N, C-alpha and C positions, 0 to 999 in steps of 0.2 A: 415512458420514463427514460430520461437521459442516462446513458451509461457513464461510469467514471472514465472510461476510455476517451470519450469526447472531451471531458473536462481536462484530462491530462494532456491530450493532444494540443489543445490551445495553450495551456500553461507551458508546455515544453518549448514552444516557439517564443515564449516571453520570459525565459529565464526561470521558469517554475512559478510565475506570478500570473494571477488572473483577477479580473475586477469583479466586484459584486454585480455590476451591470451585465457583464458577460455570463456570469453564473445564472442570473435571472433569465437571460436570453436562451440559455440551455435548459431551462425548466427546473433549476435547482432552487428549492425554496430556502428562504432566509433561515428557517429553524434548523435546516440541515447544515447550513454554513456555521451557525452558532454551535451546533452539536460537535462538528469537527474541530472547531477552535477549543471548546471546553475539553475535548478528549486529547488535546495537544497533538493532533495530527496536522492541523493547519495553523497558520498564524496570521493575524491581521496586521497590516502595515498601513497606518493612517486609517481613514474612514473607508476608502474605496478599494484598496488593494489587499489581496489574500495570497499568501504563499502556501503552496501545497506541501510544505515541510516546516519545521521549526528551527532549522539551522541558520547559520549566518548567510547573508546575501552576497553574491559576488557583484562586480561592477555592472555587468549586464542586467542582472535582476534588479539592482538598485535603480538603474535608469528606467526600467519598466515600472517600478513602483512610482517613480517621480512623475511619469507622464499619465499613469492611471489615476494618481491622486489629483493631478492638476485638471483633468477633464478632457473632453473629446477634441476641443479646438486648440490644443496646445502642441508644442514641439520642443524638443531639446534644442538649446541654443548656445552660441558662443563656444567656449572650449569643451563643454560637455558634448555638443554635437560633433565636434572634431574627434573626440575620443571614441564616440559611438561609430564614427566613420573609419576608425582604425589608427588614430594617432597614438604613438607610443612615446613614453618617456616624459609626458607632461601630466602632472596631477592637479586636481582641483580640490578645494576644501568643502565644496558643496556642488550639487547638481543644479545647473541653471535651466529653467523651463520658462519659455515665453508664452503668453496668451494674448489674444487681441485686446485692444483697448475696449473697456466696458465690461470685460469678463471679470467676475469676482475671483481673485486669486485664492487658491487653497494650497497651503504648504504642508509639508511633513518634515520630520527630522532629517537634516542633511540636504533638504531640497529648498531652493529659492525660486518662487514663482513670481514673475513680474509681468505687468501689462506693458505692451509696446505698440505704437502705431506702425512700426516697421515690419510687423509680421504679416507677410502677404502669402496667400495660398500658393502662389507660383514659386515661393522660396522654400516650400516644405516638401520633404520626401515622406510621403504618407505610407508607403509600403513597408511593412515591418515596424521597427521602432520609429515613431514620428520624430523627425529631426530636420533642422534647417540645412539646406544644401551647403557643402563644405566651403565654397568661396565666400558666401554670405556669412557663414558662421565664423570664418577666419577674420573677416573684417570686424565683426562685433566682438570677437574675443580680443582683438587688438584694441578696440575702443574701450572695452570694459576692463582691461588689464590694470593691475594696481600700479605699475610703473611703466615707463617707456621701455626699459630693458626687457621686462616680461612681454610687452607687446611685440617687440622685435623678435624675441625668441619664438613665440608661438607662430608668427608669420613665416619665419624661416624654416621652422620644423615642419610646418604644413606643406611647404613647397618641397623640402628635401625628402620627405617621406611620400611624396606624390599623392597626397590627399587632395590637393588642388594645385593648379598651376598659378604662377605669379600673374600671368595675363588674366586669368579668370577672376582672381582676387582683385586685381586692379580695376576691372570692369565693375565689380560689385562695389568697390570703394567710390567710384564716380557717382553712385547714387546717394552718397552721404553728403548733404549740403552743409551742415554745420556741426562741428565738433572740434573741441580744442586739440584733439590728437590727430585729426585727419591729415594735416600736412606732414606730421612725423611719419605716419604710415605710408604716405606717398614716397617719402625719402627712402624708407626701408625697402619698399617694393622696387624702386628704381635700382637700388643696390643689388637686390636679389636678381633683377633682370640683367644685371651687369651692364647697365647702360650709362652713357654720359649724363651729367647733371644739367645739360643744356642742349638746345637744338641749334645746330649751326645753320647758316644761310644756305649752304650747299645741300644739307639734309632736306630743308623745306623746299628748295627749288627743285630738287630731284623728285620729290613726291608730287609736286605740281606738274612736272613734265610727264611723269608716269601716268597721271590721270588726265592729261590733255588740257590742263588749265593754263591760263596765260602766265608768262613769267612775271613774278613780282618785281617791284622796283627796289628790292633789298631794303636795308635799314634806311629809314628816312627821318628827317627832322621837321618839326612843326613849331612855328613861333606863336606863342599865346601871351596872355597877360602876365603869366608867371614866368615867362622867359622862353627858352628853347627846350622842346621836348623831343626825345628820341623814340621813334616807333620801330617795333620789331620788323614788321612786314607791311608794305602798303602798295596797293595798285592805284596810282594817281588817277588814271583815266576813269576807273570805275568807282573811285572813292570808297574803297574797302580797305580796312585796316585789321590786321590780326595781331593781337598782343599775346605773346607766349608767357604763361605763368610758370616760371621755373621755381626751384626751391627757395630762391632768395625772396620770392613774394610771400613766403610764409611769415616773414619777420614783421613785427608791428611797425617798424620805422618805414616800411615800404608802402603801407596801406594808403596813407595820405597822398604821397607823390603819384602812386598808381591811379588814384581816384581823380586827382587834378588833371593828369595827362589824358585819361579817357574822356573826361567831361569836355576838355578843350577840343578834342578831336570830334566828339559827337556834336558839339555846338557849331563846329565848322561844316557840318553836313555829312561827314563820313559815317559809314556803317562800321561799327567796331565789334569784332568777335574776339572772344578770349579762348585761348587754347592751352589748357593745363598740360604741363610736360608729361604727366603720367598718361593723359588721354592720347597724346601723340604716339605713345608706345603701345597702348592696349586697345584703343578705340579709334584708330586712324580713319577708318572709312566713314564713321558717323560724323566726325568733325570736318573732314574734307567735303562731305556732302553739304554741310552747312555753308562752307566757304563757297562752293560752287553755286548754291542757291543765292547767296548774297551777290556774287558777281553777275549772275543772270538778271537778278532784280534790278541791278544798277546798270544794265545795258550790254553786258557781254553776251555773245552768242557763240555757241559751240559750232565749229566748222564741220562740214560733212566728213572731212578727212579725219577728224578727231573721233 
């Protein structure tokens, strides 16, 4: 027979909360659970979570209720995950829990459970309270914020309180392909990184020199049917073009000119690579590896001295 000490030990690590599934695993029959609840020693929260007391729940206990209610494959997400990681001074009106797409969401009072394709096992900290890693949680909190102001606040607070670095958040943001707020978050992170809002020719050339890549031909022009196009970086000999996407590319009026320019270059036979400004700051190696591969594919050979 399982002793109450075993039950209390598990619950103590979970804010005084234990699931019915955990109780069954410890050999506690359902009739005993109901008896404790009727005697007002324990209290049920939702269908699956049991508090070993009848008092109010603190934030930590409430988060455990949220994940126990949502099921085994869930994790705290967004601002809720950041608060679980130690973020102070930011409050939420509900606890956000994510479950994989196809999982039937089960909610409780004060808990919002949502299905998402973005929930990957590698993004979840499973030890202790299941939660999404801080850099990924910060990105999602920014994307899900009610306003741009709130999004900027939670990103800056996360960095200031050392819950996650701006660089790690930036890398997580690069995985987001489509969202109306993605460009705004890039701008916020660049500000937090205290970096310039553009990449200068000297910055790019210095990085090429450091990696042993050939010197680019600096900004170049191309004549097409639409007139003259200015290219950020081009290696004429190897027919490789790098277009740097700065913050100005976030604006709708730039979308069509950008597309026309890239299409003209591609039709001319050049390989066109796009380098987001944020990526230059937080994922430099990955993007310059792509540039090197493009140069090699188009005929460049690294010398033995390189």
